[in-house]
C-alpha positions in Angstrom: 277.8 174.6 129.8 275.6 176.4 128.7 276.9 180.3 129.3 279.7 181.9 126.9 282.8 180.3 126.8 286.1 181.4 127.7 287.2 182.9 123.9 283.8 184.5 124.0 283.9 186.1 127.5 286.6 187.9 126.2 284.7 189.0 122.8 282.2 190.7 124.9 284.4 192.7 126.9 285.6 193.4 123.6 282.1 194.0 121.9 281.1 196.2 125.9 284.0 198.3 125.1 282.7 200.1 121.5 279.8 200.9 123.6 279.8 204.2 125.9 277.5 202.5 128.6 277.7 198.4 128.8 274.0 197.6 127.8 274.6 199.3 125.1 276.3 195.5 123.6 273.0 193.8 124.6 272.4 192.7 121.1 275.9 191.8 119.4 276.5 190.3 123.1 273.0 188.2 122.1 273.9 187.4 118.6 277.1 186.2 119.9 275.7 183.7 122.6 273.4 182.7 119.4 276.4 182.0 117.3 277.9 179.7 120.2 274.9 177.6 120.8 273.0 177.8 117.4 270.2 179.3 119.9 270.2 181.5 123.0 270.1 179.2 125.8 268.9 180.5 129.5 271.9 180.6 130.5 273.5 182.3 128.8 270.8 185.3 128.6 272.3 185.3 132.8 275.3 185.5 131.3 274.6 188.5 128.7 272.4 190.1 131.8 275.9 189.8 134.1 277.9 191.9 131.7 275.8 194.9 131.0 274.8 194.9 134.1 271.3 194.1 133.1 268.3 191.9 134.6 267.9 188.5 132.6 264.3 189.2 132.3 265.1 193.1 130.7 267.6 190.7 128.0 265.1 188.0 127.6 262.5 191.2 126.9 264.8 192.5 124.6 265.9 189.4 122.6 262.0 188.3 122.2 261.8 191.5 120.2 263.5 190.0 117.1 262.9 187.2 115.2 266.4 186.5 114.1 267.1 185.2 117.7 266.2 181.4 118.5 265.6 179.9 121.7 265.1 176.4 121.2 268.1 173.9 119.3 266.5 174.4 115.4 268.6 172.7 112.4 271.9 173.8 111.0 269.7 175.2 108.5 266.7 177.8 109.5 264.8 177.9 106.1 262.5 181.1 106.1 259.8 181.3 103.6 258.1 184.7 103.2 254.2 184.6 103.4 253.8 188.5 103.3 251.6 189.8 100.4 253.7 190.0 97.2 255.6 186.3 98.0 251.9 185.1 98.7 250.3 186.2 95.8 253.9 185.3 93.7 253.4 181.8 95.0 255.0 181.4 98.6 251.7 180.0 99.8 252.2 176.6 97.2 256.0 176.5 98.0 255.7 176.6 101.6 253.6 173.6 101.2 255.7 172.2 98.7 258.6 173.0 101.0 257.2 171.0 103.4 256.3 168.0 101.6 259.5 167.7 100.0 261.3 167.7 103.7 258.6 166.0 105.7 257.4 168.6 108.5 255.8 171.4 108.7 256.4 174.5 108.8 257.9 175.5 112.3 259.6 172.0 113.2 262.3 170.9 112.4 263.6 167.6 110.3 264.4 164.3 112.5 268.8 164.2 111.5 268.0 168.1 112.7 269.5 169.5 109.2 266.2 171.5 108.5 264.3 173.5 110.2 261.3 175.1 107.8 259.1 178.7 108.7 256.7 180.7 107.2 258.1 184.3 108.1 256.4 187.9 107.2 258.3 190.6 105.1 261.7 189.9 104.5 262.1 193.3 102.6 262.9 191.2 98.7 259.7 192.0 97.3 260.8 192.8 94.2 262.2 188.9 93.7 259.5 187.4 94.9 259.0 184.9 96.7 261.7 185.1 98.2 263.7 182.8 101.1 266.4 182.8 103.4 268.5 179.6 104.3 270.6 181.3 107.2 269.3 184.6 107.2 271.2 184.3 103.6 268.5 185.3 100.4 267.9 182.9 97.3 265.1 184.6 95.0 262.5 184.2 93.2 262.5 180.8 94.0 260.6 177.8 92.5 259.6 174.6 93.3 262.3 173.5 91.4 264.5 176.2 92.6 263.9 174.8 95.7 264.6 171.2 95.1 267.9 172.2 93.9 268.3 174.5 97.1 267.6 171.4 99.4 270.0 169.0 97.1 273.1 172.2 97.0 272.8 172.0 100.5 272.4 168.6 101.9 275.4 168.4 99.2 277.9 170.9 101.2 278.4 172.6 97.8 276.8 175.9 99.5 279.2 175.1 102.8 281.0 178.4 101.2 278.8 180.9 100.7 276.0 179.4 103.7 277.6 179.0 107.1 275.5 177.2 110.2 272.5 178.6 112.0 273.5 181.5 114.4 276.3 182.4 112.2 275.9 186.4 111.7 279.3 186.8 109.7 282.5 185.0 108.9 284.2 188.1 109.6 284.2 189.0 112.8 284.8 193.0 113.1 287.9 194.2 115.3 288.5 197.9 115.9 292.3 198.6 116.9 292.3 201.0 120.0 294.5 203.4 117.6 290.7 203.7 115.5 288.1 203.5 117.6 285.6 206.5 117.5 286.9 207.4 120.7 283.3 207.0 122.9 281.7 209.7 125.4 279.9 208.9 128.3 275.8 210.2 127.1 276.3 211.8 130.8 278.9 214.2 129.9 277.0 217.8 128.2 278.5 218.4 125.0 277.8 221.6 123.1 277.3 222.2 119.8 280.2 221.2 117.7 280.0 225.0 116.3 280.2 226.6 119.6 283.6 224.8 120.5 285.9 227.5 118.5 283.8 230.5 120.9 281.8 231.7 117.7 
């Protein structure tokens, strides 16, 4: 079943409750769907649309704007090699070619065992530590071919499991806001005057 499971439907209700309008929870719910499946299924987009009162096309249109959302199955580890100017000047092109050779795949592909997906991506905002690589969106800086090879060995051996979760996991600790500590969302349809006018001055 590719819709949100029962546990995640309950989490979705909690997340939606944090916002004055259900549609405001769209992106967090897409992350929830991706965490469940490792990517966002068509059925999950339909389910999210039902939960927030949008059309599936609106959900898809929002999701496709963001590079972090995937719509096809990816490897357990999604490795992104930055290809923007700072990284490129410091060797990311050679690094990507080395990564392709090391993994036996071209960028945009997944290894036959389903362990690694390799992607060339645009700026990761780590220009001062180029060339930069991400594994499931966890950064690695100043990556050389030798450093990349060691990274692959560490990922394969499981020695980084405590640091790098399976693809789709945004965070290991899920935020939970007790009702008595919530900010008290107000509908945007309710007019609220400037705070300085509240005391009659």
